[in-house]
Each structure stands twice: as structure tokens, then as C-alpha cells.
N, C-alpha and C positions, 0 to 999 in steps of 0.2 A: 212208217219205215223204221226198221231197227237201227240202232246207233251203237257205236263203240266208244268207250271212254278212253281218252288219251290224256297225258299230263304234259302241259306246256312248261318247259323249264324256264324259258325267258320271262314269262309273265307269272310263273309260280301258281298255276291253277289248273284244275281238271277241266277238260273240254269234251263235250259230247259231239261226235261227228257222224253224219249220216253215212251208212254203209256204201252208198253209191259213189261217194267221194273218196273212198279209201282204196289204195293200191296194195295188193297182196304181193309180198316178195318172199324169197326163200334165202335164209342165211347159208353160209358155206357149210355149216355143220348139219344142215337139213331141217332146222327148225323154222316154222312159219312165222313171219313177221308182217307188219303193216306200216305203211307210211302215208302221210297226208299233210295238207296245209291247214293251219289254223284259220278258220273263216274270219276271225276278228283282226288278227295281227299279220297274217300271211307267213308266219313262221313255220318251218318244216318240222313235223313231229314224227316220231318213230316209236313203235311198240312191238315187243315180242308177244305173240298171240298165245292165249290160253286155248284149250281144246274147244271151249264153247264159242269164243270169238272167231276161231278159224272156221268153225262150222257155218257161221253167218256169212262168211265171204266166199263160200264155195258156189 
């Protein structure tokens, strides 16, 4: 399964999350973004998606 890399601000580390656990959202200005929960700490993480990452979530 493909993964997307998020940065957890609370624990200050990068986290790889499986694509099936990521929710795709759209910002008010039309840019694609993603949000998920950190599997280790349960912290909510948010990321503005690149074109490559957005293609994984379609």
C-alpha cells in the first residue's frame, strides 16, 4: 500500500501514514489537502498536498 508522509508537530517527527487512513479535504482557495490521525499518539495531522500526493488519494 502506498503511504503519505506527514509531520507531527507535537512529537516533532515525520510519520508515514497508509493512504487508506487519510481523508482528502479541499481548502477554501481550492487547494487539495489531507488530514489524518497519528497512529502512535492519536494527534490530528494536516498537510497541503503536492500534485503527486493528490494523485495517490484519487
